C-alpha positions in Angstrom: 100.2 90.3 101.1 100.4 92.4 104.4 104.5 91.9 104.4 104.9 92.8 100.7 103.8 96.3 100.0 105.9 96.3 96.7 103.5 93.5 95.4 100.5 95.3 96.4 101.3 98.5 94.9 102.2 96.4 91.2 98.8 94.5 91.5 96.8 97.8 92.2 98.4 99.7 89.3 97.5 96.2 87.2 93.8 96.6 88.7 93.8 100.1 87.8 94.9 99.5 83.9 92.4 96.6 83.7 89.6 99.0 84.7 90.9 102.0 82.8 90.5 99.7 79.6 87.3 98.7 80.3 87.5 95.7 82.7 86.5 92.5 82.2 87.9 88.7 83.5 91.5 88.4 84.5 93.1 85.0 84.6 96.1 84.3 87.1 97.8 81.4 85.4 100.1 79.5 87.8 97.9 80.3 90.5 99.2 78.0 93.3 97.3 78.4 96.4 95.3 81.4 95.2 97.1 84.1 97.0 97.3 86.5 94.2 93.9 85.6 92.7 92.4 86.1 96.1 94.2 89.7 96.2 92.9 90.5 92.9 89.4 89.9 93.9 89.8 92.1 97.1 90.7 94.9 94.5 87.4 94.0 92.7 88.6 92.4 89.7 87.0 89.5 88.0 89.8 87.4 88.6 90.2 83.5 88.3 93.2 81.0 88.6 94.5 78.2 86.6 97.2 75.8 88.0 98.7 72.6 86.9 98.7 71.0 90.2 95.3 69.4 91.3 96.7 69.8 95.0 97.1 73.3 94.7 93.9 74.1 93.2 92.4 71.9 95.8 94.1 74.5 98.6 93.1 77.4 96.6 89.5 76.5 96.6 89.6 75.7 100.1 91.3 79.0 101.0 89.3 81.2 98.7 85.6 79.9 98.6 83.5 81.2 95.8 86.5 82.1 93.9 86.9 80.0 90.3 89.8 77.8 90.2 90.5 75.9 87.1 93.0 72.8 86.5 95.0 73.4 83.5 98.5 74.4 82.0 99.6 78.0 81.0 101.2 76.6 77.7 97.8 75.4 76.8 95.2 77.6 78.3 91.6 76.8 77.3 90.5 80.3 76.8 88.9 81.5 73.7 90.8 84.3 72.2 90.4 88.0 73.8 88.2 86.7 76.4 90.2 88.1 79.4 91.1 91.6 80.0 94.3 90.6 81.6 96.8 87.9 82.7 99.1 87.7 85.6 101.9 85.0 85.9 103.2 85.9 89.5 106.3 83.7 90.2 105.0 81.2 87.5 107.7 81.7 84.8 111.5 81.0 84.9 114.2 81.0 82.5 115.8 77.8 81.6 
């Protein structure tokens, strides 16, 4: 994140918006190795990650101990309605 001030600025604004609206859990779908999830935690958000790849989840858990990372698909999230305050899908969506 040190080399991407634009990303830090956008994520800081996202964190501010979550807090202004009352806070709550934030999910990073397609979290990969947890880089963004970890950064959101540093911004004091209750962030957790979900990724389709078991290898990515293993890496995320290794690199960010104590942070929740779940195996799952963004097209079939196992989350109750209105259970998160925000959602990030950083570099996880593409047009086809």
